[in-house]
C-alpha positions as CSV (number, residue, x, y, z in Angstrom):
1,M,0.0,0.0,0.0
2,S,1.2,3.5,-0.6
3,L,1.3,6.4,1.8
4,I,-1.4,9.1,1.7
5,E,-0.1,12.6,1.7
6,W,-2.3,15.5,2.8
7,D,-3.0,18.2,0.3
8,E,-5.6,20.9,0.2
9,S,-8.0,18.7,-1.8
10,F,-8.7,17.0,1.6
11,S,-9.7,20.2,3.3
12,I,-13.3,20.7,4.3
13,G,-12.7,24.3,5.3
14,N,-12.8,23.7,9.1
15,A,-9.3,23.8,10.7
16,E,-10.2,21.5,13.6
17,I,-11.7,18.8,11.4
18,D,-8.9,19.2,8.8
19,E,-6.3,18.6,11.6
20,Q,-8.2,15.5,12.7
21,H,-8.2,14.2,9.1
22,K,-4.5,14.8,9.0
23,Q,-4.2,12.6,12.1
24,W,-6.3,9.9,10.5
25,L,-3.8,9.9,7.5
26,N,-0.9,9.8,10.0
27,I,-2.4,6.8,11.7
28,Y,-2.8,5.0,8.4
29,N,0.7,6.0,7.2
30,D,2.3,4.9,10.5
31,L,0.5,1.5,10.3
32,N,1.5,1.1,6.7
33,E,5.1,1.8,7.5
34,S,5.0,-0.5,10.5
35,L,3.7,-3.3,8.4
36,M,6.3,-2.8,5.7
37,D,9.1,-2.9,8.3
38,S,7.7,-5.8,10.4
39,Q,8.6,-9.4,10.5
40,E,5.8,-11.8,9.6
41,N,5.3,-12.8,13.2
42,D,4.9,-9.2,14.3
43,T,2.0,-8.4,12.0
44,E,-0.8,-9.6,14.3
45,S,0.5,-7.5,17.2
46,I,0.9,-4.4,15.0
47,M,-2.6,-4.8,13.5
48,S,-4.2,-5.3,17.0
49,D,-2.5,-2.2,18.4
50,A,-3.4,-0.2,15.3
51,L,-7.0,-1.3,15.3
52,Q,-7.3,-0.3,19.0
53,A,-5.8,3.1,18.2
54,M,-8.2,3.6,15.3
55,L,-11.2,2.7,17.4
56,D,-10.1,5.2,20.1
57,Y,-9.5,7.9,17.5
58,A,-12.7,7.1,15.6
59,K,-14.7,7.8,18.8
60,Y,-13.0,11.1,19.3
61,H,-13.1,12.2,15.7
62,F,-16.6,11.1,14.9
63,A,-17.9,12.9,18.0
64,A,-16.2,16.1,17.0
65,E,-17.3,15.9,13.4
66,E,-20.9,15.1,14.4
67,E,-20.9,18.0,16.8
68,Y,-19.7,20.2,13.9
69,M,-22.5,18.9,11.7
70,E,-25.1,19.8,14.4
71,K,-23.5,23.3,14.8
72,I,-23.8,24.1,11.1
73,G,-27.3,22.5,10.8
74,Y,-26.1,19.9,8.2
75,T,-29.2,18.4,6.7
76,E,-27.6,15.0,5.9
77,S,-26.2,14.5,9.4
78,A,-28.2,11.3,10.1
79,M,-26.9,9.6,7.0
80,H,-23.4,10.8,7.8
81,K,-23.6,9.5,11.4
82,T,-24.7,6.1,10.0
83,L,-21.6,6.0,7.9
84,H,-19.5,6.7,11.0
85,K,-21.3,4.0,13.0
86,D,-20.9,1.4,10.2
87,F,-17.2,2.1,9.9
88,G,-16.8,2.0,13.7
89,N,-18.6,-1.4,13.7
90,K,-16.3,-2.7,11.0
91,L,-13.2,-1.7,13.0
92,C,-14.8,-3.3,16.1
93,Q,-15.4,-6.5,14.2
94,Y,-11.9,-6.7,12.8
95,N,-10.5,-6.1,16.3
96,Q,-12.7,-8.8,17.8
97,D,-11.8,-11.2,15.1
98,M,-8.1,-10.6,15.9
99,L,-8.7,-11.0,19.6
100,D,-10.6,-14.3,19.0
101,G,-7.6,-15.6,17.0
102,N,-9.4,-15.5,13.7
103,M,-7.2,-14.7,10.8
104,V,-7.7,-11.2,9.4
105,L,-5.4,-10.3,6.5
106,S,-3.6,-7.0,7.0
107,T,-4.1,-6.2,3.3
108,T,-7.8,-6.5,3.8
109,I,-7.8,-4.1,6.7
110,M,-5.4,-1.7,4.9
111,T,-7.6,-1.7,1.8
112,E,-10.7,-1.0,3.9
113,L,-8.8,1.9,5.6
114,I,-7.5,3.5,2.5
115,D,-10.9,3.2,0.9
116,W,-12.6,4.7,3.9
117,L,-10.2,7.6,4.3
118,L,-10.2,8.6,0.7
119,N,-13.9,8.1,-0.1
120,H,-15.2,9.4,3.2
121,I,-13.0,12.5,3.4
122,L,-13.0,13.3,-0.3
123,I,-16.7,12.6,-0.9
124,E,-18.8,12.6,2.3
125,D,-16.8,15.1,4.4
126,K,-16.4,17.4,1.4
127,K,-20.2,17.7,1.4
128,L,-19.8,19.6,4.7
129,C,-17.6,22.1,2.9
130,Q,-20.1,22.5,0.1
131,F,-23.0,22.8,2.6
132,T,-21.3,25.7,4.5
133,T,-20.3,27.4,1.2
134,E,-23.8,27.3,-0.2
135,R,-25.4,28.7,3.0
């Protein structure tokens, strides 16, 4: 997997949320680099730690983003919250699968993460920027 570099195309026009999105990209990039540098027997530990970090960060970030949506009166906030909940549930399931000793391929998780980050930020979160611009 390749690293994701922040550029202004990711910006939604809110400095706090943009900084949080940068942190999401950092978490992904750190995980990617750790996996590239790891020995095969370290992968499960790296993924487990990363999934827990992502779960913790998701709670923090999603709460902040949802509070922002309420503040601006975002009309699609219910659908957006559902996307957050679904992704959080997916992270929880991956984490539980790993804790239960079920094999979860790191490439599967990394693909899900990159898809989520790029699609969610560049499509769904950009709608927040468009909404505030049109008001």
